[in-house]
GUTOR-267498 format. One record per residue (C-alpha): residue number from 1; residue in one letter; x, y, z. Coordinates in Angstrom, 2 decimals, always signed. Layout:
<recs>
  resi  resn       c1       c2       c3
   NUM     A        X        Y        Z
...
</recs>
This chain:
<recs>
  resi  resn       c1       c2       c3
     1     M   +16.87    -7.43   -17.46
     2     E   +18.31    -6.97   -20.92
     3     V   +17.41   -10.59   -21.68
     4     R   +13.76    -9.71   -21.43
     5     H   +13.79    -7.00   -24.04
     6     G   +16.95    -7.53   -25.96
     7     N   +18.40    -4.38   -27.54
     8     D   +15.22    -2.43   -26.84
     9     Y   +15.99    -2.30   -23.16
    10     G   +19.30    -0.43   -22.86
    11     V   +21.28    +1.20   -20.12
    12     A   +19.48    +4.54   -20.48
    13     Q   +16.06    +2.95   -20.09
    14     L   +17.24    +0.86   -17.14
    15     A   +18.56    +4.00   -15.45
    16     R   +15.26    +5.77   -16.11
    17     D   +13.22    +2.91   -14.64
    18     V   +15.47    +2.64   -11.59
    19     G   +15.31    +6.40   -11.08
    20     R   +11.55    +6.39   -11.43
    21     A   +11.25    +3.54    -8.94
    22     G   +13.54    +5.33    -6.50
    23     G   +11.46    +8.48    -6.79
    24     G    +8.26    +6.54    -6.21
    25     A    +9.76    +4.75    -3.21
    26     L   +10.84    +8.05    -1.67
    27     I    +7.58    +9.93    -2.24
    28     F    +5.32    +7.11    -1.08
    29     S    +7.40    +6.27    +2.00
    30     L    +8.46    +9.75    +3.13
    31     P    +5.55   +10.24    +5.62
    32     M    +6.55    +7.00    +7.34
    33     L   +10.28    +7.70    +7.14
    34     M    +9.58   +10.87    +9.14
    35     T    +7.26    +9.23   +11.69
    36     M    +8.72    +8.58   +15.15
    37     E    +6.58    +5.49   +15.81
    38     M    +8.03    +3.78   +12.75
    39     W   +11.57    +4.42   +14.02
    40     W   +10.80    +2.82   +17.38
    41     L    +8.84    -0.06   +15.89
    42     G   +11.83    -0.93   +13.74
    43     L   +13.82    -1.12   +16.96
    44     Y   +11.60    -3.17   +19.28
    45     L    +8.87    -4.78   +17.13
    46     D    +8.75    -8.56   +17.47
    47     R   +10.84    -9.90   +14.60
    48     A    +8.31   -12.67   +13.92
    49     R    +5.62   -10.05   +13.18
    50     L    +8.02    -8.07   +11.03
    51     L    +8.84   -11.22    +9.12
    52     V    +5.13   -11.91    +8.58
    53     L    +4.70    -8.39    +7.17
    54     V    +7.54    -8.89    +4.71
    55     L    +6.37   -12.38    +3.72
    56     V    +2.86   -11.06    +3.05
    57     A    +4.33    -8.18    +1.05
    58     L    +6.37   -10.41    -1.28
    59     P    +3.51   -12.14    -3.15
    60     M    +1.53    -8.89    -3.01
    61     L    +4.37    -7.09    -4.81
    62     V    +4.58    -9.83    -7.43
    63     L    +0.84    -9.55    -8.09
    64     L    +1.09    -5.76    -8.17
    65     S    +3.89    -6.02   -10.70
    66     R    +1.58    -8.24   -12.73
    67     R    -0.89    -5.36   -12.76
    68     I    +1.38    -2.30   -12.73
    69     G    +5.13    -2.67   -12.51
    70     L    +8.37    -0.97   -13.44
    71     E    +7.83    -2.04   -17.04
    72     D    +5.65    -4.34   -19.10
    73     T    +6.25    -7.93   -18.03
    74     R    +5.45   -11.04   -20.00
    75     N    +5.55   -13.84   -17.42
    76     W    +5.71   -14.56   -13.70
    77     R    +9.51   -14.69   -13.75
    78     D    +9.58   -11.08   -14.94
    79     D    +7.09   -10.10   -12.23
    80     I    +9.23   -11.72    -9.54
    81     L   +12.32    -9.90   -10.85
    82     D   +10.39    -6.61   -10.89
    83     A    +9.24    -7.13    -7.31
    84     A   +12.77    -8.03    -6.19
    85     L   +14.17    -4.94    -7.93
    86     A   +11.52    -2.75    -6.26
    87     L   +12.43    -4.18    -2.85
    88     G   +16.13    -3.66    -3.46
    89     I   +15.69    -0.06    -4.60
    90     S   +13.37    +0.62    -1.67
    91     G   +15.89    -0.79    +0.78
    92     V   +18.62    +1.48    -0.57
    93     V   +16.35    +4.55    -0.48
    94     C   +15.16    +3.87    +3.08
    95     L   +18.67    +3.12    +4.33
    96     A   +20.03    +6.33    +2.80
    97     I   +17.26    +8.58    +4.17
    98     L   +17.33    +7.07    +7.66
    99     A   +21.11    +7.46    +7.72
   100     L   +20.82   +11.12    +6.68
   101     F   +18.29   +11.64    +9.48
   102     G   +20.84   +10.27   +11.94
   103     L   +18.61    +7.31   +12.78
   104     I   +21.08    +4.71   +11.50
   105     E   +24.70    +4.91   +12.59
   106     S   +27.72    +2.77   +11.93
   107     G   +27.91    +1.43   +15.47
   108     Q   +24.34    +0.11   +15.62
   109     P   +23.74    -3.66   +15.72
   110     A   +22.79    -5.23   +12.40
   111     D   +19.46    -6.39   +13.86
   112     V   +18.47    -2.78   +14.62
   113     V   +19.45    -1.54   +11.16
   114     V   +17.62    -4.37    +9.41
   115     G   +14.51    -3.81   +11.54
   116     K   +14.38    -0.07   +10.86
   117     V   +14.87    -0.54    +7.12
   118     A   +12.63    -3.59    +6.70
   119     I    +9.58    -1.95    +8.28
   120     Q    +9.93    +0.98    +5.87
   121     M   +10.56    -1.14    +2.78
   122     V    +6.99    -2.37    +2.39
   123     P    +5.35    +1.02    +1.70
   124     A    +8.42    +2.15    -0.22
   125     S    +8.31    -0.89    -2.52
   126     I    +4.63    -0.26    -3.24
   127     G    +5.59    +3.25    -4.28
   128     A    +8.42    +1.93    -6.45
   129     L    +6.06    -0.34    -8.37
   130     L    +3.35    +2.30    -8.65
   131     A    +5.88    +4.76   -10.05
   132     R    +5.11    +3.53   -13.57
   133     S    +1.44    +4.46   -13.44
   134     Q    +1.96    +7.70   -11.51
   135     F    +5.10    +9.15   -13.10
   136     A    +5.32    +7.62   -16.58
   137     S    +4.84    +9.98   -19.50
   138     S    +1.75    +9.11   -21.46
   139     G    +3.16    +9.70   -24.89
   140     S    +6.45    +7.86   -24.75
   141     E    +6.98    +5.35   -27.54
   142     D    +9.22    +3.10   -25.43
   143     D    +6.80    +3.20   -22.52
   144     P    +3.43    +2.30   -24.01
   145     P    +0.36    +2.17   -21.80
   146     R    -0.61    -1.24   -20.51
   147     E    -3.73    -2.95   -21.56
   148     P    -6.26    -2.88   -18.73
   149     R    -6.69    -6.15   -16.89
   150     E    -9.93    -5.47   -15.11
   151     T   -11.27    -8.48   -13.24
   152     Y   -13.34    -8.67   -10.08
   153     A   -10.48   -10.24    -8.13
   154     G    -8.12    -7.64    -9.58
   155     E   -10.30    -4.77    -8.41
   156     L   -10.49    -6.20    -4.90
   157     F    -6.72    -6.67    -4.94
   158     L    -6.13    -3.04    -5.89
   159     M    -8.48    -1.95    -3.12
   160     G    -6.40    -4.04    -0.73
   161     I    -3.23    -2.30    -1.94
   162     G    -4.80    +1.12    -1.35
   163     A    -6.04    +0.09    +2.08
   164     L    -2.63    -1.30    +3.00
   165     F    -0.74    +1.77    +1.88
   166     L    -2.91    +4.37    +3.59
   167     G    -3.35    +2.14    +6.63
   168     L    +0.43    +1.85    +6.96
   169     N    +0.64    +5.62    +7.33
   170     V    -1.43    +5.70   +10.52
   171     A    -1.55    +2.17   +11.96
   172     P    +1.75    +2.53   +13.87
   173     T    +0.59    +5.67   +15.69
   174     E    -0.88    +5.76   +19.19
   175     E    -3.75    +7.90   +17.93
   176     M    -5.61    +4.90   +16.53
   177     V    -5.97    +3.39   +19.99
   178     L    -6.55    +6.78   +21.63
   179     I    -9.39    +7.65   +19.27
   180     S   -11.04    +4.28   +19.86
   181     Y   -10.92    +4.87   +23.64
   182     Q   -12.81    +8.15   +23.23
   183     M   -15.57    +6.65   +21.07
   184     T   -18.76    +4.92   +22.06
   185     E   -20.36    +2.05   +20.16
   186     W   -22.65    +4.57   +18.45
   187     H   -19.64    +6.60   +17.32
   188     A   -18.08    +3.44   +15.89
   189     L   -21.29    +2.54   +14.07
   190     G   -21.51    +6.04   +12.62
   191     L   -17.88    +5.90   +11.48
   192     L   -18.47    +2.51    +9.88
   193     V   -21.49    +3.83    +7.94
   194     L   -19.58    +6.96    +6.91
   195     S   -16.63    +4.88    +5.68
   196     I   -18.86    +2.73    +3.49
   197     C   -20.80    +5.73    +2.14
   198     L   -17.62    +7.62    +1.26
   199     M   -16.17    +4.57    -0.48
   200     H   -19.28    +4.23    -2.62
   201     A   -19.54    +7.95    -3.31
   202     F   -15.90    +8.35    -4.35
   203     V   -16.03    +5.56    -6.90
   204     F   -19.61    +5.56    -8.16
   205     A   -21.56    +8.65    -7.19
   206     V   -19.73   +11.98    -7.38
   207     G   -18.01   +11.61   -10.74
   208     F   -14.33   +11.69    -9.78
   209     A   -11.93   +11.04   -12.66
   210     G   -11.26    +7.31   -12.80
   211     G   -14.55    +6.47   -11.11
   212     S   -17.01    +3.86   -12.29
   213     P   -20.32    +5.45   -13.25
   214     T   -23.23    +3.04   -13.25
   215     S   -25.49    +2.57   -16.24
   216     P   -29.10    +3.75   -16.00
   217     E   -30.27    +0.15   -16.28
   218     E   -28.20    -0.98   -13.30
   219     P   -29.82    -0.57    -9.85
   220     W   -27.84    +1.47    -7.33
   221     W   -27.50    -1.46    -4.97
   222     S   -25.75    -3.69    -7.52
   223     P   -22.28    -2.01    -7.40
   224     F   -22.82    -1.37    -3.69
   225     L   -23.20    -5.08    -2.96
   226     R   -20.71    -6.19    -5.60
   227     L   -17.80    -3.86    -4.85
   228     T   -18.37    -1.35    -2.06
   229     L   -19.25    -3.77    +0.73
   230     P   -16.59    -6.35    -0.24
   231     G   -14.11    -3.49    -0.53
   232     Y   -14.90    -2.39    +3.01
   233     V   -14.44    -5.96    +4.24
   234     V   -11.02    -5.91    +2.56
   235     A   -10.22    -2.61    +4.32
   236     L   -11.31    -4.04    +7.66
   237     S    -9.19    -7.16    +7.16
   238     V    -6.13    -5.12    +6.18
   239     S    -6.66    -2.86    +9.21
   240     L    -6.90    -5.79   +11.60
   241     F    -3.75    -7.31   +10.13
   242     L    -1.77    -4.05   +10.45
   243     L    -2.90    -3.49   +14.03
   244     W    -1.74    -7.00   +14.90
   245     V    +1.61    -6.53   +13.14
   246     F    +2.28    -3.27   +15.00
   247     A    +1.19    -4.77   +18.35
   248     R    -1.64    -2.27   +18.79
   249     L    -4.09    -5.00   +19.85
   250     D    -1.97    -6.63   +22.55
   251     G    -3.79    -6.79   +25.87
   252     Q    -7.06    -5.43   +24.47
   253     G   -10.46    -7.06   +24.78
   254     V   -12.71    -7.98   +21.88
   255     S   -14.70    -4.74   +22.12
   256     S   -11.55    -2.60   +22.06
   257     I   -10.16    -4.58   +19.12
   258     V   -13.35    -4.02   +17.12
   259     M   -13.38    -0.30   +17.93
   260     T    -9.71    +0.20   +17.00
   261     T   -10.15    -1.76   +13.77
   262     V   -13.14    +0.37   +12.76
   263     V   -11.11    +3.52   +13.45
   264     L    -8.21    +2.37   +11.25
   265     A   -10.63    +1.09    +8.62
   266     F   -11.76    +4.69    +8.01
   267     P    -8.50    +5.78    +6.29
   268     S    -8.00    +2.27    +4.92
   269     A   -11.40    +2.39    +3.22
   270     L   -10.59    +5.76    +1.67
   271     G    -7.28    +4.33    +0.48
   272     A    -9.13    +1.40    -1.08
   273     A   -11.49    +3.75    -2.91
   274     A    -8.61    +5.99    -4.02
   275     A    -6.77    +2.99    -5.43
   276     R    -9.69    +2.20    -7.72
   277     L    -9.75    +5.83    -8.89
   278     V    -6.03    +6.16    -9.49
   279     L    -5.15    +2.67   -10.76
</recs>
């Protein structure tokens, strides 16, 4: 990494960035590291689905590094290195915490250890990359703020990151399916409408810091159609993907799949809205 920045990027700064990434990985992944369903999924989840999750995460992490990474990057090679470093740090953090919890022992098969760590690495690596924006000091001369790269595709991507992260917190739990069993179609429709309304209100209506107030000349429906509805579609898609990865849709009919996806899309939609506020 010294090649990228020459003498400006020394050992002290490398240690600071690694420490910051480790802290972000720990904080962002701790709810899942202490969730029983994630322990068991790492043990018995179909390895093909786990591989798909990791393969989807890799390009996502590279793109996230392009937007907000451990440090300012100048090309795709740097972004790939940042994403790889985030994954490596996340793997070490997850392995250490799971070992301290007594969930990984020396006599366990390698397949079990890899499964338990790999399923935790995705949310942890997101936290490692987001550590720059969340934990960096604003006035540091060697850590200048990035120039904003606001594009329509970029905003949808960040909403997908928020949906993925918050969805990962609850998608492995049995409660998603249980809640859907207790709901009627009218409950699901009401939850869908509430999810969309909250997404729009958080970002455009109630004036949260980081929101996007509309201009008086712009009709209310313009940002709603341009960002809120597509953002909810992103949240729905992420929710469906996570439910498939964690085998929560196996053996269910179409109606049950729709209901469960709408349930998970509620926190995923809030995560998508929060991502636009925070990032």
